[in-house]
MIMI-430705 format. One line per field, with one value per atom (N, C-alpha, C, CB): x, y, z; atom name; residue in three letters; residue number from 1. Coordinates in pm, 1 decimal, always signed. Glycine has a CB too. Layout:
BEGIN
x: X,...
y: Y,...
z: Z,...
guvo: CA,...
lodren: ALA,...
lumnu: NUM,...
end
This chain:
BEGIN
x: -12777.9,-12829.1,-12719.6,-12959.1,-12751.2,-12712.7,-12775.4,-12804.3,-12645.7,-12720.6,-12810.2,-12600.8,-12844.6,-12929.3,-13002.9,-12918.3,-13036.2,-13180.3,-13261.5,-13189.9,-13151.4,-13194.8,-13219.0,-13157.0,-13262.1,-13323.2,-13431.5,-13170.1,-13481.3,-13555.7,-13594.3,-13478.0,-13456.3,-13468.2,-13531.6,-13390.2,-13508.6,-13511.5,-13706.9,-13406.6,-13745.9,-13830.4,-13952.8,-13808.1,-13949.7,-13955.4,-13958.2,-13890.4,-13886.9,-13890.8,-13908.1,-13794.7,-14008.2,-14024.0,-14158.2,-13950.0,-14204.8,-14349.3,-14401.4,-14360.6,-14356.3,-14407.1,-14363.9,-14336.2,-14258.3,-14300.9,-14379.5,-14209.4,-14413.0,-14559.9,-14689.6,-14581.0,-14655.7,-14817.6,-14806.9,-14841.2,-14806.2,-14810.2,-14763.8,-14691.8,-14765.5,-14737.2,-14647.9,-14693.4,-14511.1,-14372.4,-14313.3,-14234.1,-14234.9,-14116.0,-13998.2,-14143.0,-13909.0,-13749.1,-13646.0,-13722.5,-13717.6,-13656.9,-13641.9,-13804.1,-13782.4,-13817.3,-13752.6,-13937.8,-13788.5,-13700.1,-13559.8,-13690.5,-13470.7,-13339.1,-13333.1,-13262.3,-13402.3,-13341.3,-13405.8,-13384.2,-13460.9,-13564.5,-13511.2,-13690.3,-13391.1,-13282.2,-13362.0,-13296.2,-13475.0,-13515.9,-13432.6,-13612.6,-13393.4,-13309.5,-13172.0,-13373.8,-13049.0,-12938.4,-12929.2,-12797.5,-12832.9,-12830.3,-12808.2,-12646.9,-12712.5,-12659.6,-12791.0,-12561.5,-12912.4,-13047.6,-13114.4,-13116.1,-13120.9,-13184.0,-13065.2,-13273.6,-12950.6,-12846.0,-12946.5,-12675.8,-12899.1,-12964.1,-13082.5,-13056.9,-13216.3,-13327.4,-13355.8,-13316.6,-13291.3,-13270.1,-13169.8,-13219.2,-13070.7,-13045.2,-13056.7,-12889.4,-13195.1,-13273.4,-13411.2,-13366.2,-13452.9,-13487.7,-13439.5,-13570.0,-13316.0,-13260.0,-13228.7,-13152.3,-13152.5,-13255.9,-13402.0,-13225.8,-13482.5,-13606.4,-13675.4,-13630.4,-13717.8,-13840.3,-13919.7,-13900.1,-13967.2,-14097.8,-14122.3,-14096.2,-14032.1,-13970.9,-14063.7,-13774.8,-14127.3,-14219.7,-14346.1,-14200.9,-14408.3,-14517.6,-14495.1,-14553.8,-14411.1,-14394.4,-14386.3,-14297.6,-14336.9,-14308.5,-14482.6,-14180.8,-14573.0,-14717.5,-14806.1,-14784.4,-14748.7,-14821.9,-14910.8,-14732.7,-14882.4,-14924.8,-15048.7,-14826.3,-15008.4,-15189.7,-15263.1,-15140.9,-15218.1,-15274.9,-15366.1,-15235.1,-15268.2,-15303.5,-15283.3,-15251.9,-15295.2,-15304.8,-15360.1,-15385.6,-15283.6,-15359.7,-15277.5,-15506.9,-15222.0,-15184.1,-15116.8,-15082.3,-15152.1,-15109.9,-14988.3,-15123.3,-14897.4,-14784.1,-14736.3,-14774.1,-14595.5,-14529.1,-14632.6,-14333.0,-14613.6,-14671.0,-14559.8,-14715.3,-14599.8,-14521.3,-14364.3,-14620.1,-14406.5,-14281.5,-14138.4,-14335.7,-14188.9,-14103.9,-14001.2,-14167.7,-13845.7,-13719.2,-13730.6,-13593.3,-13830.4,-13809.7,-13958.0,-13767.5,-13981.0,-14104.9,-14073.2,-14162.0,-13986.8,-13941.4,-13925.8,-13912.9,-13782.4,-13762.8,-13882.1,-13658.8,-13975.8,-14090.6,-14174.9,-14139.8,-14184.1,-14295.4,-14174.6,-14388.1,-14078.4,-13972.6,-13999.0,-13821.2,-14018.9,-14011.5,-14129.7,-13977.5,-14237.5,-14388.9,-14455.1,-14432.7,-14387.5,-14360.8,-14319.1,-14306.9,-14230.9,-14149.5,-14177.6,-13942.0,-14307.8,-14367.3,-14416.7,-14418.0
y: -3904.2,-3794.0,-3690.5,-3685.8,-3723.6,-3633.9,-3439.7,-3701.6,-3339.5,-3188.1,-3108.0,-3077.3,-3149.3,-3081.4,-3159.3,-3039.9,-3268.5,-3325.1,-3274.7,-3465.3,-3221.1,-3128.4,-2961.5,-3166.8,-2937.6,-2792.9,-2710.9,-2695.7,-2632.7,-2505.9,-2548.7,-2370.1,-2519.8,-2561.3,-2650.5,-2583.7,-2812.1,-2964.6,-2938.1,-3048.9,-2860.9,-2879.8,-2809.3,-2831.6,-2680.4,-2643.6,-2721.7,-2577.4,-2673.9,-2785.1,-2894.3,-2802.8,-3013.5,-3124.1,-3110.4,-3182.8,-2982.3,-2949.3,-2869.5,-2861.5,-2790.5,-2783.1,-2919.6,-2635.8,-3020.5,-3100.4,-3194.1,-3152.8,-3215.3,-3322.8,-3253.9,-3347.3,-3140.6,-3065.0,-3060.0,-2863.5,-3070.1,-3067.9,-3317.7,-2903.5,-3309.7,-3464.0,-3596.0,-3443.0,-3432.8,-3518.0,-3572.6,-3394.8,-3618.3,-3660.6,-3677.9,-3822.1,-3578.4,-3564.2,-3690.2,-3494.3,-3695.6,-3859.1,-3950.4,-3954.7,-3967.0,-4051.7,-4056.7,-4037.2,-3917.0,-3849.5,-3864.3,-3796.1,-3876.2,-3943.9,-4089.3,-3890.6,-4160.7,-4291.2,-4336.8,-4408.9,-4320.5,-4348.8,-4318.7,-4305.6,-4141.0,-4189.2,-4006.7,-4421.3,-4048.6,-3860.9,-3797.8,-3772.2,-3730.7,-3653.1,-3681.2,-3559.4,-3576.8,-3645.8,-3528.5,-3683.1,-3591.0,-3561.6,-3373.3,-3669.1,-3361.5,-3272.7,-3201.4,-3303.2,-3224.5,-3138.3,-3127.9,-3128.4,-3263.2,-3209.6,-3137.2,-3342.4,-3050.4,-2977.3,-2837.1,-2996.1,-2825.6,-2705.0,-2660.9,-2781.7,-2748.2,-2775.4,-2680.3,-2899.9,-2756.7,-2730.4,-2580.7,-2857.6,-2601.8,-2425.0,-2358.0,-2373.2,-2394.2,-2204.3,-2241.3,-2153.9,-2330.6,-2261.8,-2232.6,-2287.5,-2253.2,-2141.4,-2024.6,-2164.5,-1964.4,-1834.0,-1773.1,-1779.6,-1865.8,-1810.8,-1721.2,-1844.2,-1635.1,-1603.2,-1642.6,-1509.4,-1831.7,-1830.1,-1960.8,-1820.6,-1986.0,-2151.1,-2216.5,-2176.7,-2154.4,-2255.1,-2258.8,-2284.3,-2125.8,-2174.7,-2300.4,-2050.7,-2306.0,-2380.9,-2514.8,-2341.4,-2541.8,-2619.0,-2647.4,-2582.4,-2568.5,-2591.9,-2648.5,-2469.2,-2654.9,-2671.4,-2803.0,-2646.4,-2879.1,-3010.3,-3019.6,-3118.8,-2964.6,-2934.6,-2765.6,-2868.1,-2692.2,-2609.8,-2594.1,-2597.6,-2633.9,-2677.2,-2796.0,-2614.3,-2914.0,-3056.5,-3126.2,-3100.7,-3139.8,-3133.6,-3061.3,-3076.4,-2943.4,-2819.4,-2863.8,-2703.1,-2826.7,-2822.2,-2851.8,-2684.5,-2702.7,-2636.0,-2578.3,-2577.7,-2518.7,-2449.7,-2289.3,-2435.8,-2227.5,-2116.6,-2044.4,-2062.5,-1934.0,-1846.7,-1810.9,-1719.4,-1761.3,-1725.2,-1806.7,-1721.9,-1933.3,-2034.8,-2063.9,-2145.2,-2067.9,-2072.5,-2160.8,-2055.6,-2320.7,-2432.8,-2454.6,-2537.9,-2412.3,-2445.1,-2522.6,-2320.4,-2404.4,-2508.0,-2632.3,-2510.3,-2606.3,-2804.6,-2931.1,-2839.9,-2857.1,-2947.3,-2986.6,-2936.1,-2864.1,-2886.8,-2962.1,-2746.3,-3063.5,-3100.6,-3230.5,-3056.4,-3242.9,-3389.1,-3411.0,-3425.3,-3351.9,-3348.2,-3402.6,-3203.4,-3373.9,-3405.1,-3525.8,-3340.7,-3570.5,-3710.1,-3798.0,-3689.2,-3792.1,-3880.8,-3964.0,-3858.8
z: -11640.4,-11772.1,-11831.0,-11714.0,-11979.1,-12069.4,-11983.0,-12243.6,-11990.4,-11950.2,-12058.0,-11913.1,-12188.5,-12252.1,-12227.7,-12369.1,-12083.0,-12090.2,-11998.1,-12074.9,-11866.6,-11790.9,-11746.0,-11743.0,-11684.0,-11672.7,-11819.5,-11648.9,-11729.0,-11776.1,-11894.3,-11786.2,-11964.1,-12111.3,-12219.1,-12127.4,-12161.1,-12146.5,-12148.0,-11963.3,-12039.9,-11994.6,-12126.1,-11849.6,-12123.8,-12206.8,-12341.1,-12184.4,-12429.5,-12562.7,-12556.3,-12633.1,-12451.9,-12435.6,-12421.3,-12346.3,-12373.3,-12330.0,-12447.7,-12184.6,-12517.7,-12666.9,-12773.9,-12732.5,-12730.9,-12842.1,-12815.4,-12906.2,-12679.7,-12631.3,-12674.7,-12440.1,-12664.3,-12683.0,-12852.6,-12592.6,-12966.7,-13066.5,-13113.2,-13103.2,-13031.7,-13093.3,-13061.5,-13203.9,-13005.2,-13044.2,-12884.9,-13137.7,-12915.8,-12766.6,-12830.8,-12664.2,-12826.2,-12814.6,-12813.8,-12682.5,-12708.1,-12596.2,-12715.9,-12449.8,-12793.8,-12878.0,-13016.3,-12883.9,-13056.1,-13113.4,-13190.5,-13041.6,-13111.0,-13109.2,-13091.9,-13008.5,-12955.8,-12986.7,-13145.4,-12853.1,-13207.2,-13399.6,-13425.9,-13485.3,-13421.2,-13505.2,-13610.6,-13589.5,-13581.5,-13620.9,-13608.2,-13543.9,-13541.6,-13535.1,-13454.2,-13499.3,-13434.9,-13375.8,-13269.6,-13479.0,-13194.1,-13027.1,-13089.2,-12897.7,-13190.2,-13233.7,-13263.0,-13332.6,-13342.4,-13308.2,-13248.8,-13346.3,-13116.4,-13001.6,-12880.2,-12938.4,-12892.2,-12837.4,-12864.6,-12919.8,-13035.7,-13138.7,-13005.6,-13335.7,-13042.4,-12967.6,-12859.6,-12917.4,-12741.6,-12623.9,-12562.6,-12593.3,-12685.3,-12627.7,-12736.8,-12557.8,-12817.6,-12847.7,-12730.7,-13097.5,-12637.6,-12554.1,-12427.9,-12549.6,-12451.6,-12305.8,-12296.0,-12246.0,-12477.3,-12467.9,-12476.4,-12532.4,-12469.5,-12422.1,-12373.3,-12379.1,-12337.8,-12202.8,-12191.6,-12175.1,-12192.1,-12275.0,-12208.9,-12457.7,-12156.9,-12169.1,-12058.4,-12123.3,-11927.3,-11887.2,-11880.6,-11795.7,-11958.7,-12054.3,-12166.5,-12134.3,-12209.6,-12295.5,-12238.9,-12365.4,-12127.4,-12072.8,-12013.9,-11990.6,-12034.0,-11970.8,-12057.2,-11923.8,-12164.6,-12279.4,-12332.6,-12363.5,-12263.5,-12293.4,-12222.9,-12256.2,-12110.8,-12013.6,-12107.6,-11741.9,-12115.3,-12204.6,-12269.0,-12259.1,-12406.4,-12539.3,-12576.7,-12624.2,-12538.8,-12566.1,-12706.1,-12463.9,-12821.4,-12967.2,-13019.1,-12986.9,-12961.5,-13083.2,-13201.1,-13030.2,-13291.2,-13457.1,-13450.7,-13544.4,-13430.0,-13418.7,-13335.6,-13476.7,-13326.2,-13219.6,-13226.9,-13258.7,-13184.6,-13190.4,-13269.1,-13055.3,-13355.5,-13416.7,-13326.8,-13436.6,-13240.3,-13148.9,-13128.3,-13018.5,-13137.4,-13091.2,-13173.6,-13066.9,-13141.6,-13236.2,-13265.9,-13208.6,-13235.5,-13285.3,-13370.9,-13167.8,-13393.9,-13508.4,-13619.5,-13575.4,-13681.2,-13750.6,-13815.2,-13731.6,-13682.1,-13674.1,-13644.4,-13533.3,-13544.9,-13527.1,-13575.4,-13472.8,-13720.2,-13821.3,-13885.3,-13908.8,-13890.0,-13987.1,-13970.9,-13965.3,-13780.3,-13727.3,-13759.3,-13578.3,-13736.0,-13747.0,-13880.2,-13730.5,-14039.1,-14138.9,-14187.5,-14158.1,-14080.9,-14150.9,-14015.5,-14199.4,-13946.1,-13900.8,-13942.6,-13855.7
guvo: N,CA,C,CB,N,CA,C,CB,N,CA,C,CB,N,CA,C,CB,N,CA,C,CB,N,CA,C,CB,N,CA,C,CB,N,CA,C,CB,N,CA,C,CB,N,CA,C,CB,N,CA,C,CB,N,CA,C,CB,N,CA,C,CB,N,CA,C,CB,N,CA,C,CB,N,CA,C,CB,N,CA,C,CB,N,CA,C,CB,N,CA,C,CB,N,CA,C,CB,N,CA,C,CB,N,CA,C,CB,N,CA,C,CB,N,CA,C,CB,N,CA,C,CB,N,CA,C,CB,N,CA,C,CB,N,CA,C,CB,N,CA,C,CB,N,CA,C,CB,N,CA,C,CB,N,CA,C,CB,N,CA,C,CB,N,CA,C,CB,N,CA,C,CB,N,CA,C,CB,N,CA,C,CB,N,CA,C,CB,N,CA,C,CB,N,CA,C,CB,N,CA,C,CB,N,CA,C,CB,N,CA,C,CB,N,CA,C,CB,N,CA,C,CB,N,CA,C,CB,N,CA,C,CB,N,CA,C,CB,N,CA,C,CB,N,CA,C,CB,N,CA,C,CB,N,CA,C,CB,N,CA,C,CB,N,CA,C,CB,N,CA,C,CB,N,CA,C,CB,N,CA,C,CB,N,CA,C,CB,N,CA,C,CB,N,CA,C,CB,N,CA,C,CB,N,CA,C,CB,N,CA,C,CB,N,CA,C,CB,N,CA,C,CB,N,CA,C,CB,N,CA,C,CB,N,CA,C,CB,N,CA,C,CB,N,CA,C,CB,N,CA,C,CB,N,CA,C,CB,N,CA,C,CB,N,CA,C,CB,N,CA,C,CB,N,CA,C,CB,N,CA,C,CB,N,CA,C,CB,N,CA,C,CB,N,CA,C,CB,N,CA,C,CB,N,CA,C,CB,N,CA,C,CB,N,CA,C,CB
lodren: MET,MET,MET,MET,PRO,PRO,PRO,PRO,ALA,ALA,ALA,ALA,TYR,TYR,TYR,TYR,LEU,LEU,LEU,LEU,GLN,GLN,GLN,GLN,GLY,GLY,GLY,GLY,ARG,ARG,ARG,ARG,ALA,ALA,ALA,ALA,PHE,PHE,PHE,PHE,ARG,ARG,ARG,ARG,GLY,GLY,GLY,GLY,ALA,ALA,ALA,ALA,GLU,GLU,GLU,GLU,GLY,GLY,GLY,GLY,MET,MET,MET,MET,ALA,ALA,ALA,ALA,ARG,ARG,ARG,ARG,ALA,ALA,ALA,ALA,ILE,ILE,ILE,ILE,GLY,GLY,GLY,GLY,LEU,LEU,LEU,LEU,ARG,ARG,ARG,ARG,LEU,LEU,LEU,LEU,ALA,ALA,ALA,ALA,ASP,ASP,ASP,ASP,ALA,ALA,ALA,ALA,VAL,VAL,VAL,VAL,SER,SER,SER,SER,SER,SER,SER,SER,GLY,GLY,GLY,GLY,LEU,LEU,LEU,LEU,ILE,ILE,ILE,ILE,GLY,GLY,GLY,GLY,ARG,ARG,ARG,ARG,ARG,ARG,ARG,ARG,GLU,GLU,GLU,GLU,MET,MET,MET,MET,SER,SER,SER,SER,ARG,ARG,ARG,ARG,ILE,ILE,ILE,ILE,VAL,VAL,VAL,VAL,ALA,ALA,ALA,ALA,HIS,HIS,HIS,HIS,CYS,CYS,CYS,CYS,ALA,ALA,ALA,ALA,ASP,ASP,ASP,ASP,CYS,CYS,CYS,CYS,THR,THR,THR,THR,ARG,ARG,ARG,ARG,THR,THR,THR,THR,GLU,GLU,GLU,GLU,ALA,ALA,ALA,ALA,CYS,CYS,CYS,CYS,ALA,ALA,ALA,ALA,ALA,ALA,ALA,ALA,MET,MET,MET,MET,PRO,PRO,PRO,PRO,VAL,VAL,VAL,VAL,GLN,GLN,GLN,GLN,HIS,HIS,HIS,HIS,PRO,PRO,PRO,PRO,GLY,GLY,GLY,GLY,ALA,ALA,ALA,ALA,GLU,GLU,GLU,GLU,ALA,ALA,ALA,ALA,ALA,ALA,ALA,ALA,PRO,PRO,PRO,PRO,ASP,ASP,ASP,ASP,HIS,HIS,HIS,HIS,CYS,CYS,CYS,CYS,ALA,ALA,ALA,ALA,ASN,ASN,ASN,ASN,ARG,ARG,ARG,ARG,HIS,HIS,HIS,HIS,GLU,GLU,GLU,GLU,PHE,PHE,PHE,PHE,ASP,ASP,ASP,ASP,LEU,LEU,LEU,LEU,MET,MET,MET,MET,ARG,ARG,ARG,ARG,ALA,ALA,ALA,ALA,ALA,ALA,ALA,ALA,LEU,LEU,LEU,LEU
lumnu: 1,1,1,1,2,2,2,2,3,3,3,3,4,4,4,4,5,5,5,5,6,6,6,6,7,7,7,7,8,8,8,8,9,9,9,9,10,10,10,10,11,11,11,11,12,12,12,12,13,13,13,13,14,14,14,14,15,15,15,15,16,16,16,16,17,17,17,17,18,18,18,18,19,19,19,19,20,20,20,20,21,21,21,21,22,22,22,22,23,23,23,23,24,24,24,24,25,25,25,25,26,26,26,26,27,27,27,27,28,28,28,28,29,29,29,29,30,30,30,30,31,31,31,31,32,32,32,32,33,33,33,33,34,34,34,34,35,35,35,35,36,36,36,36,37,37,37,37,38,38,38,38,39,39,39,39,40,40,40,40,41,41,41,41,42,42,42,42,43,43,43,43,44,44,44,44,45,45,45,45,46,46,46,46,47,47,47,47,48,48,48,48,49,49,49,49,50,50,50,50,51,51,51,51,52,52,52,52,53,53,53,53,54,54,54,54,55,55,55,55,56,56,56,56,57,57,57,57,58,58,58,58,59,59,59,59,60,60,60,60,61,61,61,61,62,62,62,62,63,63,63,63,64,64,64,64,65,65,65,65,66,66,66,66,67,67,67,67,68,68,68,68,69,69,69,69,70,70,70,70,71,71,71,71,72,72,72,72,73,73,73,73,74,74,74,74,75,75,75,75,76,76,76,76,77,77,77,77,78,78,78,78,79,79,79,79,80,80,80,80,81,81,81,81,82,82,82,82,83,83,83,83,84,84,84,84
end
């Protein structure tokens, strides 16, 4: 498994993505985003102090319309959802 798919930062990014109806691995495999974009998304989460809350988003806020305003990946997630 690639390093960017491991750890707290990935769990936070994937949790946030799932809460708003995305799956990051599917986005990469379908070509919606590239590995570089995926790495950037996870890197943003690595710099965040709220990653554990984001990992819990699918349970706490399923079907959320968008990532919260504080999310460094909100814009990327919005673009991904718009492209679906």
